[in-house]
C-alpha positions in Angstrom: 149.8 48.5 -53.9 146.1 47.8 -52.1 142.8 47.2 -53.9 140.7 50.4 -54.1 137.1 51.3 -54.8 136.2 54.6 -56.1 133.1 56.3 -56.2 132.4 60.0 -58.7 129.8 62.2 -59.0 127.7 64.2 -56.9 126.6 62.6 -53.3 126.5 63.4 -49.5 128.2 61.3 -46.2 125.0 59.7 -45.5 125.4 58.3 -48.8 129.9 57.6 -48.3 128.2 56.0 -44.9 125.6 53.6 -46.5 128.4 52.3 -49.1 130.9 51.6 -46.0 128.2 49.9 -44.9 127.9 47.4 -48.1 131.5 46.9 -47.5 131.3 45.8 -44.4 128.5 43.4 -45.0 130.7 42.0 -47.8 133.5 41.6 -45.2 135.0 44.3 -47.0 136.7 47.1 -45.4 138.1 49.8 -46.4 139.3 53.8 -45.7 138.0 56.8 -47.3 139.6 59.5 -48.7 138.5 63.0 -50.0 140.6 64.3 -53.0 138.0 66.5 -54.5 137.9 69.6 -53.1 135.2 72.5 -52.7 136.1 74.1 -56.0 135.4 71.1 -57.6 131.8 69.9 -59.3 132.6 66.4 -58.9 133.0 64.4 -56.1 135.8 61.4 -56.0 136.3 59.2 -52.4 138.4 56.6 -52.5 138.1 53.7 -50.6 142.1 51.6 -49.8 140.8 48.0 -49.2 142.6 45.9 -47.1 143.4 43.2 -49.6 142.3 42.3 -53.6 138.9 40.1 -53.7 138.3 37.1 -54.1 135.6 37.4 -57.4 137.0 40.3 -59.1 133.3 39.2 -61.4 131.0 38.9 -58.9 131.9 42.4 -57.5 132.2 44.7 -60.1 129.4 43.4 -61.1 127.9 44.5 -58.0 129.5 47.9 -58.4 127.6 48.3 -62.2 124.5 47.7 -60.6 124.6 50.0 -57.5 126.0 53.5 -60.6 122.8 52.1 -62.7 120.9 52.7 -59.8 122.6 55.9 -58.5 124.4 57.0 -60.8 127.4 57.4 -59.0 130.4 55.7 -60.5 131.7 53.1 -58.7 135.1 51.6 -59.8 136.7 48.7 -57.8 140.1 48.4 -59.1 142.5 45.0 -57.8 145.7 47.0 -57.6 146.6 50.6 -57.6 148.8 52.2 -60.8 152.2 54.3 -59.4 152.0 57.6 -61.4 155.4 58.5 -60.4 156.9 55.9 -62.5 157.2 55.7 -65.9 154.5 53.7 -68.1 152.5 52.9 -71.1 149.2 54.2 -71.8 147.3 54.1 -74.6 144.1 55.6 -75.9 140.6 55.3 -78.4 140.7 58.5 -80.5 137.2 59.5 -81.0 134.7 59.3 -78.7 137.7 58.8 -76.3 139.9 61.8 -76.8 137.3 64.0 -79.1 133.8 64.5 -79.0 132.8 62.8 -82.3 133.1 59.8 -84.8 135.3 60.6 -87.3 133.8 58.4 -89.6 130.2 60.0 -88.7 131.3 63.6 -89.3 133.1 62.9 -92.2 129.6 61.6 -93.3 127.3 64.6 -92.7 129.6 66.7 -95.1 128.8 64.1 -97.6 125.2 64.4 -96.9 124.8 60.8 -95.5 125.2 61.7 -91.6 122.0 59.7 -90.0 122.8 56.7 -92.8 126.2 56.6 -91.4 125.9 57.2 -87.4 123.4 54.6 -87.2 126.4 52.2 -88.7 128.7 53.1 -86.2 126.6 52.9 -83.3 125.8 49.5 -84.3 129.4 48.7 -84.6 130.7 50.5 -80.9 127.9 48.7 -79.2 129.3 46.1 -80.4 126.1 44.3 -82.6 128.4 43.7 -85.7 131.3 43.3 -87.1 134.0 46.4 -86.7 135.6 45.6 -90.0 133.1 44.9 -92.0 131.2 48.0 -91.2 134.5 49.9 -91.2 134.6 49.2 -94.7 130.6 49.2 -95.8 130.5 53.0 -94.2 134.3 54.3 -95.9 132.6 52.5 -99.5 129.9 55.5 -98.9 132.6 58.8 -98.6 134.1 58.0 -102.0 134.1 60.8 -104.4 134.0 63.1 -100.9 136.3 66.2 -101.5 139.7 65.9 -98.7 139.3 69.1 -98.7 137.1 69.1 -95.6 138.3 67.0 -93.1 140.4 71.4 -92.3 136.9 72.3 -92.1 135.8 68.9 -90.1 138.5 68.5 -87.5 138.1 72.9 -86.7 134.4 71.5 -85.8 135.4 68.9 -83.6 136.0 69.3 -79.8 138.3 67.8 -77.4 137.1 65.3 -74.4 137.2 67.3 -71.5 140.8 66.9 -69.5 142.6 65.7 -72.5 144.7 68.7 -71.6 145.2 67.8 -67.4 145.6 64.0 -68.2 148.0 64.1 -71.2 150.7 67.2 -69.3 150.4 64.9 -65.9 150.9 61.5 -67.5 154.0 63.1 -70.1 155.4 64.9 -66.4 155.5 61.3 -64.5 157.3 60.2 -68.1 154.6 57.7 -69.5 153.9 56.7 -73.2 151.3 57.7 -74.5 150.0 56.3 -77.9 146.5 56.6 -80.0 145.3 53.5 -80.9 142.3 54.3 -82.7 140.1 52.8 -85.6 139.6 56.4 -87.7 142.1 58.0 -89.4 145.8 59.5 -88.9 145.0 62.3 -90.7 143.0 63.2 -87.6 145.2 61.4 -85.2 147.8 63.0 -86.3 146.7 66.1 -85.5 145.8 65.1 -81.7 148.7 63.8 -81.4 150.8 67.1 -82.2 148.3 69.1 -80.3 148.1 67.0 -77.1 152.2 66.0 -77.3 151.4 62.3 -77.3 154.1 59.7 -78.3 152.9 57.7 -81.2 149.8 56.8 -83.5 148.2 53.9 -84.7 145.5 54.6 -87.7 143.6 54.3 -90.2 144.6 55.5 -93.7 142.6 57.2 -95.9 143.2 56.5 -99.5 143.0 60.4 -101.4 143.7 60.3 -105.3 143.5 64.0 -107.3 141.9 65.6 -104.0 139.0 63.1 -103.5 138.6 60.0 -101.1 138.5 56.5 -102.7 136.4 55.2 -101.0 139.0 52.5 -99.8 142.2 52.7 -96.9 146.1 51.7 -96.6 147.4 48.7 -95.0 145.6 47.0 -92.0 143.1 47.9 -90.3 142.9 49.3 -86.6 140.4 46.9 -85.1 140.2 45.7 -82.2 142.7 42.8 -81.9 144.9 45.3 -84.0 145.1 47.8 -81.3 145.0 44.9 -78.6 148.1 43.5 -80.8 149.8 47.3 -80.8 149.8 47.5 -77.0 152.0 44.2 -76.1 154.1 45.7 -78.9 154.3 49.4 -76.7 155.6 47.9 -74.1 157.6 45.7 -74.7 159.1 47.9 -76.6 159.2 50.5 -74.5 160.3 47.6 -71.1 157.5 49.0 -68.9 156.2 46.3 -65.9 151.7 45.3 -67.3 151.0 46.8 -64.0 152.1 50.4 -65.6 149.2 50.5 -68.3 146.8 52.5 -68.9 144.3 51.8 -71.9 141.9 54.0 -72.0 138.1 53.8 -74.8 134.2 53.8 -75.7 133.7 51.0 -78.4 133.5 47.3 -78.1 136.2 47.2 -80.6 138.2 48.4 -77.5 137.2 46.2 -74.8 140.7 43.4 -75.5 143.0 46.1 -74.8 140.4 47.5 -72.2 140.8 43.7 -70.5 144.6 43.5 -71.0 145.9 47.1 -69.2 146.4 46.2 -65.2 144.1 50.0 -65.7 140.7 49.7 -68.4 139.2 52.8 -67.9 135.1 52.7 -70.3 134.8 56.3 -71.1 131.2 57.2 -71.3 130.9 53.9 -72.3 127.8 51.4 -74.4 126.6 49.6 -72.4 128.0 46.3 -73.6 131.1 48.0 -72.9 130.5 49.0 -69.4 129.7 45.5 -68.8 132.7 44.0 -70.0 135.1 46.8 -69.4 137.1 46.7 -66.3 137.1 50.4 -65.3 133.5 52.5 -66.7 133.4 55.9 -65.9 130.6 58.3 -66.6 131.1 60.7 -64.0 134.3 62.5 -65.7 136.5 63.7 -68.4 139.6 62.1 -69.7 141.2 63.8 -66.2 139.4 61.2 -64.0 141.9 58.4 -65.4 144.1 60.6 -62.9 141.8 60.4 -59.7 142.1 55.7 -60.3 145.4 56.7 -60.0 145.6 58.5 -56.6 145.7 61.9 -57.6 144.2 64.6 -55.3 142.6 67.8 -56.7 145.6 69.7 -55.7 148.5 67.4 -57.6 146.9 67.9 -60.5 146.0 71.6 -60.9 149.7 71.8 -59.5 150.7 69.8 -62.4 148.2 71.4 -65.1 
């Protein structure tokens, strides 16, 4: 299917005319179609382009500048996926499927919330190594009672649109996976709640009811997420053209750039700059618009 540019946000028909002129100036022609309706607070308009662009990187950089200047997402896709055909969709958990960083929430209960959240933020921005920061932060949680974990999970809010997205993907037979730098205790519960197919996350070591400050097994960092995505795609015998990855942090960039549709959701500046499809104005349901669905189709299934 053809390339596209999708606009998401609050804008008028005048802006659409201006953007059409912007496309004309760059010798790009595209027919717009509105995917949302009067019930929606956010407008989504998708321009189906006549052809794929020769210089994707330059176009994405220009569209990111427009996004930053206007507050409207301008998302370029070199190809369109087919929602009706099965595929593989993988997701980071913290700040992607849920509105929290679990390590930070555990730190709040340990009384060191600010100390750990600052390190987490730095790691997600790509300023420090994820594995090193993970080990350092986890060590600070040594002695925390495992009994607090239920309360932590219960106070975490799900990301907007998660139920809608998973319902639609599963309706069409997509294989969905959590690839998380967080912990299995929480990821397993997210998986169960939304019917996701599989989970890969870090395992907390717990002895005598308290956290030891250590983990069990390999750490799920950016490289491992990329390898896991590859393994899942090969195991499911899915065409790479039917792959989705969604995340928000620097440790998600490898899988975002590997998948056919790599969505950086409410991401840090570095990730917005380096990921294929930065999206700020919608929750996870926005992925369905990038797959070409309209609001009526989404509501009919969810």
